[in-house]
N, C-alpha and C positions, 0 to 999 in steps of 0.2 A: 655200769654209765657208759658213758657216751659223749663225745663233744661235737655241739652244734655249733657252728660259726658262719657270722655276716661281716661281711666287709661293707661299710656305712661310709656315704658319701664326707660325712664332718663329722666332730666328735659331738655338737649338738644332735644329729641323727641318731650316735651312739647312743647319749642318753634319753633318747627318748627310747630308745629299746631296751634299757635298763630297766628304764621306771615302767614301762609297760611287763616286763617279765616279773619285778618286783608286784606287783599290784595282782599278776594272774597267780600269787602264792611259790614263786621261787624264792627260796633262800638266797641272804648274802651271799655264802660262801660258796654258792654256785655261780653266783655272777664272774665274768672277768672280761676286763677290755684293754686291748694296747692305743696309747696315742702318743700323737709327736708331743715331745717333752717341754713344749711353750702354750700347748694347748691348756687354756683355761674354761672350767667350768663357772656357767653364772651362778648367783647369790640364790636365786630366786627357788635353786633346788633344796633349799631348806625348806620350803613351804610343803614340800613332798612329804616329810619327817624326817631326813638328812643330807646332808651334800654328799654329792655323789663319791665324791674321794673320802670322805669322812666314814662312810657305812661301810666301803669295801676296801677302806685301808690303803687309801693313796700314798705310794713310796717315791721317794725321791726321784728325778728324772734320770736316767743311766745314760752315757756317753757311747755308743754304739761308733765303733769302725762304719765308714762309709755309708753310717744309715743318720747319724746325730743323734741328739735327746730322745727319748724316748722313756716314757710312763707305763708303766705295768699295775694294774689295777688287778687283785685277787692270785690267789696263790699260782693256778694256770698261767696267769699273763707274765706274773715275776719270774718262773720258770722259764719260761722260755728267753727269757730277755738275756738268765742267766745263762743258759748254755746254748741257745739258738740261732737266737736271728743277727747278723751282721757276723755269725762266726768267720776267723777266717778262712780264705782257703784253704781246705785240704785237714782240718780240724774230723777229730772224730766223733761223731754224734751216731746216736742208734738209728736204726730205721724209723722208729718213729720217736718223737719230743714229747715224753707228757702225753701221751696219747695222739697227737697232734702229727699227719702222715709229714712227712722232711719234703716232699715234692709240693706243699702246700704254702712253704714256709717262704720262697722264693716273694708267692703273690702278697702275702703279710707285708715283707718288707716293700713290695713295690707299692704300696696302698698308705703305708705308713710316710714313705718321701713325697706323694701329693697328697699329703694334707689329711687322709681319710683316716679312719679309726675303727677298730675290729674287736666284732665282741664276743664272746667264746664261752659257752653256758656249758657246766656238765649235767647232764641229761640222768635222770633216775632208768628212767625207760622210755619204751617205745611213744609211749602216751606223749610225756613230757619232750620227746627230741621232736613232734610234727608240733606242739602247741610252743615252739622255742623256735623253732624254723619261719612257722609262721606270724609270730609276732616281731621278730624282727626283721623280716620282711614288710610288712606294714608299718614298719617303723624307718624305711627305705635301705635295708641292708640288703644284700644279695648276698648269694651262695657261692661257697669261693669258688666250685665249681664251675658256675656260671660267669666269672671272671676269669678263669684258668681258656675259655672256650675263646670269648671275647679275645683274650689277648692270642690265642694260637690264629684267629681270622687274622691280625694285625700281621702276624711276622708268618703267616703261609705265603704270601703272594712272593714275600722276598725267597724262599725258600723254593717256591716254583722255578723262578726266575734261575735262580743259584741249580740248580739240577737242571733246566734246562741248557744250562751253559756246559752241564756238563755231556750230554745227551741223552737226560736219564728224563723221565717223567716223576713227580711227584707221586700222582694218586693210587698210582699201586704198590707203594711201600710206605705212605704215609703213615699208620699206626707204630711202625715199629720205628720209623724215623723221626715221628715224633715224642714217641715214650723215648729215645736214645737224646732228643734235643733237651725233653724236661731234666733228664737222670743226670744232665751236665749243670745243671743249678740246685742240685742239694747241695745242703752245707757241707757235708763231708767231700763230694768231689770239684766243684768249683777249684778251675786252676790248676790241676792234677789229671794225667794220662791216662788212660780208661785201666791199660792195664796195670795203675799203682793202686786203682780202688774195683778192680773189675768183683772182688770177693763182698763188699758193700753193695754194687749194682744187682751181684747175681741175686740176692735176698731180697732186691726191690722188683726187680723185672725179670724172674729167674725164667722165663720162658722166651719173649722179644730178647733179652741181651744176649744170645747166642747169635743173634741175625747180622749179617752185615748192616742193614741199611740200620739199625740201630747203631752200631756203629759209627755211620755215616752221620747222623742226626746227632749223635754226640759229639763228633770231635764240631758241628757247626755249634750245637750248643753252647761251646765252651767259646767259640770265636764272639757268639755272640756277645754273651758274659763278660770277656775283654771289651767288645767294643762298648756297650753302656758304661762301664765305669769309665775308661779312657773321655768321654762325652761328657761323665758329667762330673769329671776333671779339670775338664778343659773351659767349663760353665763359671 
């Protein structure tokens, strides 16, 4: 099986996605959802067969440092809450967490902070993968890959200017630089020097991690994460 994910603008769109998946034959145990702990789902959900939280096994909100209360519906989502999301800097987690690449976890966290919701589907085969992806997108969800691309475009200009101030250009080194930047956002690497996590990073980026541009991007990613945290604490 593989996991299909979608980031929805709100819990309402996530609920619509879950219902569409159920209507097309996906079993309850295949469906997972992450949402803010203060999220409430409409009572009218019962009209479709059962309340969303009821048929997925809604757990109490878990208070995650730096992220706040988060609800996990379904086994996969609950597992992510338990061992990955909001993980303290430097905590050791595997290359994948319950089948989810760790480079995606930061973007799930950011989505939850913004009041969005994450739908995760355990697809049995390629046909279900395609079907799940289409149904989630029809309900307003977007692939995490698209979210990551948009995030980088927003960050990119600042990095171009930073490198320009050092007499360098981003374009020739962008691929490796971006990989290093994103590597600094993994739960295992946050707040840690490259040499402290080199073995882990090499399992994630076996080629790029050996380059100078990767190391430069990694350092900037660490700085970015620190600045983001400081800004949140100041709010």
